[in-house]
C-alpha positions as CSV (number, residue, x, y, z in Angstrom):
1,M,0.0,0.0,0.0
2,K,1.5,3.3,-1.1
3,L,0.3,6.4,0.7
4,I,3.1,8.8,-0.2
5,P,1.8,11.1,-2.9
6,T,3.3,10.8,-6.4
7,A,4.9,13.7,-8.1
8,E,1.8,13.9,-10.4
9,R,-0.5,14.1,-7.4
10,R,1.6,16.8,-5.7
11,E,1.5,18.8,-8.9
12,F,-2.3,18.3,-9.0
13,A,-2.6,19.5,-5.4
14,S,-0.5,22.6,-6.3
15,T,-2.8,23.3,-9.2
16,L,-5.9,23.0,-7.1
17,R,-4.4,25.1,-4.4
18,A,-3.8,27.9,-6.9
19,L,-7.3,27.6,-8.4
20,L,-9.0,27.7,-4.9
21,A,-6.8,30.6,-3.8
22,A,-8.0,32.6,-6.8
23,E,-11.6,31.6,-6.8
24,S,-12.4,30.9,-3.2
25,P,-10.4,33.5,-1.2
26,V,-11.1,34.1,2.5
27,G,-13.1,37.2,1.6
28,L,-15.5,35.1,-0.4
29,V,-15.9,32.6,2.4
30,R,-16.5,35.3,4.9
31,G,-19.1,36.9,2.7
32,L,-21.1,33.7,2.3
33,N,-21.9,33.9,6.0
34,E,-23.6,37.3,5.5
35,P,-27.4,37.4,5.4
36,G,-28.7,37.3,1.8
37,A,-25.4,36.3,0.3
38,D,-25.4,34.5,-3.1
39,R,-24.3,31.0,-2.1
40,S,-24.2,29.8,-5.7
41,T,-20.7,31.1,-6.3
42,P,-20.9,31.0,-10.1
43,A,-17.3,31.9,-10.8
44,L,-15.9,29.3,-8.4
45,W,-18.4,26.7,-9.7
46,K,-17.4,27.3,-13.3
47,A,-13.7,27.1,-12.5
48,L,-14.1,23.8,-10.7
49,A,-16.2,22.4,-13.5
50,D,-13.6,23.4,-16.1
51,A,-11.0,21.7,-14.0
52,G,-13.0,18.5,-14.0
53,V,-13.4,18.4,-10.2
54,F,-17.1,17.3,-10.1
55,G,-16.2,14.2,-12.2
56,L,-12.8,13.4,-10.7
57,A,-13.8,9.9,-9.7
58,I,-16.3,9.3,-12.5
59,A,-15.5,7.2,-15.6
60,R,-15.0,9.0,-18.9
61,E,-17.9,7.1,-20.5
62,Y,-20.2,8.9,-18.0
63,G,-18.7,12.3,-18.6
64,G,-16.1,12.2,-15.8
65,S,-12.4,12.7,-15.7
66,G,-11.6,9.0,-15.5
67,G,-9.8,9.4,-12.2
68,S,-10.2,7.6,-8.9
69,L,-11.2,8.2,-5.3
70,D,-7.5,8.8,-4.6
71,D,-7.6,11.8,-6.9
72,L,-10.7,13.1,-5.2
73,A,-8.9,12.8,-1.9
74,V,-6.4,15.4,-3.2
75,F,-9.2,17.8,-3.9
76,Y,-10.8,17.3,-0.5
77,T,-7.6,18.2,1.3
78,E,-7.2,21.4,-0.7
79,A,-10.9,22.2,-0.3
80,G,-10.5,22.1,3.5
81,R,-7.4,24.2,3.3
82,A,-9.3,26.8,1.3
83,L,-12.6,26.5,3.0
84,C,-14.3,25.6,-0.3
85,P,-18.1,25.9,0.1
86,T,-19.6,22.6,1.0
87,A,-22.1,22.8,-1.8
88,V,-19.3,21.5,-3.9
89,H,-18.9,18.5,-1.6
90,S,-22.6,17.8,-1.7
91,T,-22.6,17.6,-5.5
92,V,-19.5,15.4,-5.6
93,Q,-21.1,13.0,-3.1
94,A,-24.4,12.9,-5.1
95,A,-22.4,11.9,-8.2
96,L,-20.4,9.3,-6.2
97,A,-23.6,7.8,-4.8
98,I,-25.1,7.4,-8.3
99,D,-21.9,6.0,-9.6
100,Q,-21.5,3.4,-6.9
101,L,-25.2,2.4,-6.6
102,G,-26.8,3.0,-10.0
103,R,-27.4,0.8,-13.0
104,P,-25.5,1.7,-16.3
105,D,-28.6,3.4,-17.8
106,V,-29.2,5.5,-14.7
107,K,-25.5,6.5,-14.6
108,A,-25.5,7.4,-18.3
109,A,-28.6,9.7,-17.7
110,W,-27.5,11.5,-14.6
111,L,-23.8,11.5,-14.2
112,P,-22.8,13.6,-17.2
113,P,-24.7,16.8,-16.1
114,L,-23.4,16.3,-12.5
115,A,-19.8,15.7,-13.7
116,S,-19.9,18.8,-15.9
117,G,-21.3,21.0,-13.1
118,N,-24.4,21.8,-15.1
119,I,-26.6,20.6,-12.2
120,R,-26.1,20.3,-8.5
121,G,-27.0,17.6,-6.1
122,T,-27.0,16.4,-2.5
123,T,-27.7,13.2,-0.6
124,A,-29.9,11.9,2.2
125,L,-28.6,8.3,2.5
126,W,-27.2,8.1,6.1
127,S,-27.7,9.7,9.5
128,A,-25.9,12.9,10.0
129,R,-25.3,11.8,13.6
130,D,-23.9,8.3,12.8
131,A,-22.9,7.3,9.3
132,A,-23.3,3.7,10.3
133,D,-27.0,4.2,10.3
134,V,-28.1,3.7,6.7
135,S,-31.7,2.8,7.6
136,P,-34.1,4.7,5.2
137,V,-36.2,7.4,6.8
138,L,-38.5,7.8,3.8
139,R,-41.2,5.4,2.5
140,A,-41.6,4.7,-1.2
141,D,-44.9,3.4,-2.6
142,P,-45.5,2.4,-6.2
143,A,-47.4,5.1,-8.0
144,S,-47.5,3.1,-11.2
145,P,-45.7,0.1,-12.6
146,D,-42.7,2.4,-13.4
147,G,-42.9,5.0,-10.7
148,W,-42.8,5.7,-7.0
149,R,-44.2,8.2,-4.5
150,L,-42.1,9.3,-1.5
151,T,-43.3,10.2,1.9
152,G,-41.3,11.2,5.1
153,T,-38.8,13.6,6.5
154,A,-35.0,13.7,5.9
155,D,-33.0,15.7,8.4
156,Y,-29.7,17.5,8.0
157,V,-29.7,17.5,4.2
158,A,-26.7,19.6,3.3
159,D,-27.1,22.5,0.8
160,A,-30.5,21.3,-0.2
161,D,-31.5,24.8,-1.2
162,L,-28.9,24.9,-4.0
163,A,-29.5,21.3,-5.2
164,D,-31.3,20.4,-8.4
165,L,-31.6,16.8,-7.2
166,I,-31.4,14.8,-4.0
167,V,-30.3,11.2,-3.9
168,V,-32.4,9.5,-1.2
169,S,-33.1,6.0,0.2
170,A,-36.5,4.8,1.1
171,A,-38.1,1.7,2.5
172,A,-40.2,-0.2,-0.1
173,G,-41.8,-3.6,0.6
174,G,-39.1,-4.8,2.9
175,H,-36.3,-3.5,0.7
176,T,-34.3,-0.3,0.4
177,Q,-34.8,1.7,-2.8
178,V,-32.4,4.5,-3.8
179,L,-34.0,7.2,-5.9
180,I,-33.0,10.5,-7.5
181,V,-35.6,13.2,-6.7
182,D,-36.1,16.6,-8.3
183,A,-35.4,19.0,-5.4
184,R,-38.1,21.3,-6.7
185,A,-40.8,18.7,-7.2
186,A,-44.3,19.3,-5.9
187,G,-44.7,18.1,-2.3
188,I,-41.1,18.9,-1.2
189,T,-40.7,21.5,1.5
190,M,-37.4,22.7,3.1
191,E,-36.8,24.2,6.6
192,P,-33.4,25.6,7.3
193,L,-31.5,24.4,10.4
194,A,-29.4,26.6,12.6
195,M,-25.8,25.4,12.0
196,A,-22.4,26.7,13.0
197,G,-19.9,28.4,10.7
198,G,-22.3,29.3,7.9
199,H,-23.0,25.7,7.0
200,R,-26.4,25.2,5.4
201,A,-28.5,22.2,6.1
202,F,-32.2,21.6,5.9
203,T,-35.0,19.4,7.1
204,V,-36.6,18.2,3.9
205,R,-40.1,16.9,3.9
206,F,-41.5,14.7,1.2
207,D,-45.3,14.7,1.0
208,D,-46.4,12.1,-1.6
209,V,-43.7,13.2,-4.0
210,V,-43.8,11.6,-7.4
211,V,-40.5,10.3,-8.6
212,D,-39.7,10.3,-12.3
213,A,-39.8,6.8,-13.8
214,G,-36.2,7.0,-14.9
215,A,-34.9,8.1,-11.5
216,P,-34.8,4.9,-9.3
217,L,-31.3,3.4,-8.9
218,G,-32.9,0.2,-7.8
219,E,-32.8,-2.0,-4.7
220,T,-29.7,-1.4,-2.6
221,A,-28.1,-3.6,0.1
222,P,-27.2,-1.9,3.4
223,A,-23.5,-2.9,2.8
224,A,-23.4,-0.9,-0.4
225,L,-25.0,2.2,1.3
226,R,-22.5,1.8,4.1
227,R,-19.6,1.9,1.7
228,V,-20.9,5.1,0.1
229,A,-21.3,6.6,3.6
230,N,-17.7,5.5,4.5
231,M,-16.5,7.3,1.4
232,A,-18.1,10.5,2.6
233,V,-16.6,10.2,6.1
234,A,-13.1,9.3,4.8
235,L,-13.1,12.2,2.3
236,G,-14.6,14.5,5.0
237,S,-11.6,13.5,7.2
238,L,-9.3,14.7,4.5
239,D,-11.2,18.0,4.4
240,L,-10.4,18.3,8.1
241,V,-6.7,17.5,7.3
242,G,-6.7,20.5,4.9
243,V,-8.3,22.6,7.6
244,G,-5.6,21.6,10.1
245,Q,-2.8,22.3,7.6
246,A,-4.1,25.8,6.9
247,V,-4.4,26.6,10.6
248,L,-1.0,25.2,11.3
249,D,0.6,27.2,8.5
250,R,-1.0,30.4,9.7
251,T,0.0,29.7,13.3
252,V,3.7,29.1,12.4
253,D,3.8,32.3,10.4
254,Y,2.2,34.2,13.3
255,T,4.6,32.8,15.9
256,K,7.5,34.1,13.8
257,L,6.0,37.6,13.7
258,R,4.6,38.0,17.2
259,H,7.3,39.1,19.7
260,Q,7.4,38.9,23.5
261,F,10.3,40.0,25.7
262,G,12.1,41.2,22.5
263,R,12.0,38.0,20.5
264,P,9.5,36.0,18.4
265,I,7.4,33.6,20.4
266,A,8.5,30.9,17.9
267,S,11.8,30.8,19.8
268,F,10.2,29.8,23.0
269,Q,10.3,26.1,23.8
270,A,6.6,26.0,25.0
271,A,5.4,27.4,21.7
272,Q,7.7,24.9,19.8
273,H,6.2,22.0,21.8
274,L,2.6,23.1,20.8
275,I,3.6,23.4,17.2
276,A,5.3,20.0,17.2
277,N,2.2,18.3,18.7
278,M,0.1,20.0,16.0
279,H,2.4,18.6,13.3
280,I,2.3,15.0,14.8
281,A,-1.5,15.0,15.1
282,L,-1.9,16.3,11.6
283,A,0.5,13.7,10.1
284,A,-1.4,10.8,11.9
285,A,-4.7,12.1,10.6
286,R,-3.5,12.5,7.1
287,L,-2.1,9.0,7.0
288,A,-5.2,7.4,8.5
289,A,-7.5,9.2,6.1
290,H,-5.5,8.3,3.0
291,S,-5.4,4.7,4.2
292,A,-9.2,4.6,4.4
293,V,-9.5,6.2,0.9
294,F,-7.0,3.7,-0.5
295,W,-9.0,0.7,0.6
296,L,-12.4,2.2,-0.4
297,A,-11.0,3.0,-3.8
298,R,-10.2,-0.7,-4.2
299,G,-13.6,-2.0,-3.5
300,H,-13.5,-2.5,0.3
301,T,-16.1,-1.2,2.7
302,A,-13.1,-0.2,5.0
303,T,-15.2,0.5,8.1
304,R,-12.3,0.0,10.5
305,E,-10.0,2.3,8.4
306,T,-12.8,4.9,8.1
307,A,-13.4,4.8,11.9
308,I,-9.7,5.3,12.6
309,A,-9.6,8.1,10.0
310,R,-12.5,10.0,11.6
311,M,-11.1,9.5,15.1
312,H,-7.7,10.9,14.2
313,A,-9.1,13.7,12.0
314,A,-11.6,14.8,14.7
315,A,-8.9,14.8,17.4
316,A,-6.3,16.5,15.3
317,S,-8.7,19.3,14.2
318,R,-9.7,20.0,17.7
319,L,-6.2,20.1,19.1
320,I,-4.8,22.2,16.2
321,T,-7.5,24.8,16.3
322,L,-7.5,25.1,20.1
323,D,-3.7,25.4,20.3
324,A,-3.7,27.9,17.3
325,H,-6.1,30.2,19.2
326,Q,-3.8,29.9,22.3
327,L,-0.7,30.8,20.3
328,H,-2.5,33.7,18.6
329,G,-3.3,35.0,22.1
330,G,-6.1,37.5,22.2
331,M,-5.8,38.1,18.5
332,G,-7.1,34.6,17.8
333,Y,-10.6,35.6,19.1
334,V,-10.8,38.7,16.9
335,T,-13.0,37.8,13.9
336,E,-10.9,40.0,11.6
337,T,-8.1,37.4,11.8
338,D,-10.4,34.8,10.1
339,L,-9.0,32.0,12.3
340,H,-12.5,31.3,13.5
341,L,-13.6,30.3,10.0
342,W,-11.3,27.3,10.1
343,S,-12.2,26.5,13.7
344,E,-15.9,26.5,12.8
345,R,-15.3,24.3,9.8
346,A,-13.3,21.9,12.0
347,R,-16.0,21.7,14.7
348,L,-18.8,21.0,12.2
349,G,-16.8,18.6,10.0
350,S,-15.6,16.5,12.9
351,T,-19.2,15.8,14.0
352,L,-21.3,15.4,10.8
353,G,-21.7,11.6,10.3
354,G,-20.3,11.0,13.8
355,G,-17.5,12.3,15.9
356,A,-14.6,10.4,17.3
357,D,-16.8,8.9,20.0
358,V,-19.3,7.6,17.5
359,A,-16.6,6.4,15.1
360,A,-15.0,4.4,17.9
361,T,-18.2,2.2,18.1
362,W,-17.7,1.2,14.5
363,L,-14.6,-0.7,15.5
364,E,-16.8,-3.1,17.4
365,E,-18.7,-4.1,14.2
366,P,-18.0,-7.6,12.8
367,V,-15.4,-7.5,10.0
368,S,-17.0,-8.5,6.7
369,P,-15.0,-10.6,4.1
370,N,-14.2,-7.6,1.9
371,E,-12.9,-5.5,4.7
């Protein structure tokens, strides 16, 4: 297993870093938290679409870039570093879900517009509190021989207000159906939830919503849904790694500039110890997250690896952001420094799908043959 990035992936990361620095600067991120802000970010969306980000892990025959989950991992790390709006992640995850769970005809119909960035998506396939819970919360009833009607409520659906489609699971006759639903279909209502850090999530209610005949992905086993959920958690852990790297870089620079007793605080042993601990925690989180992605990309469910990745990423992001605020002194709590933007992203990202305590329970699950 090779987890050291190749020269090609390092160059790809550098390209993405430059793109996000230009199209997703801190000023844009800060502005998205303002009331009435345009969260569609058309310039950033076009730049990412032109770079092939939305189809990174999608085969060329379905309009993608022909890459792998490993390539997508590079993007997630840089996205966390740049605080890339989560609507991008939501669309990527919708495309991944369709790619992993859909029949060839469904993939041929829906993946090209997602991979090109022409439409946006989101998912409601697992619990936001525990990604191990993939039990459907919606009910699907046949509306006709070729159609379905959806009823129920999905909670914590990220960026639903910007989505053109929602990939959902529903109980149907003792089985689980996965369907693609028009986010603006009659019978769908959305209620915004109060979330930290400008994150947007919604309670989405489905009241006898008619699903297009060409939209069902088909019956899906819980193990397949769990693998898709693990992908989201593993990639989200790399987003946290990117957050940690950005905070660490900013903190190192600040300790070189800030002086006490006539010399930079970077020269004090106590500050050096904090920085060293931040480095160590980040390195462990990076390695664990890449390990999870590696096995997921090769067809494994990788629940243990995903659990370890989430545990390390959640712990590292907490340690790094807290110590960063301490090393920034009082300046760390002044919003003009923007440090709080990464802290809020870390707090939210380390809990959605389950925090370290929840992920630890996944280690107790029986190991399946493909683990």
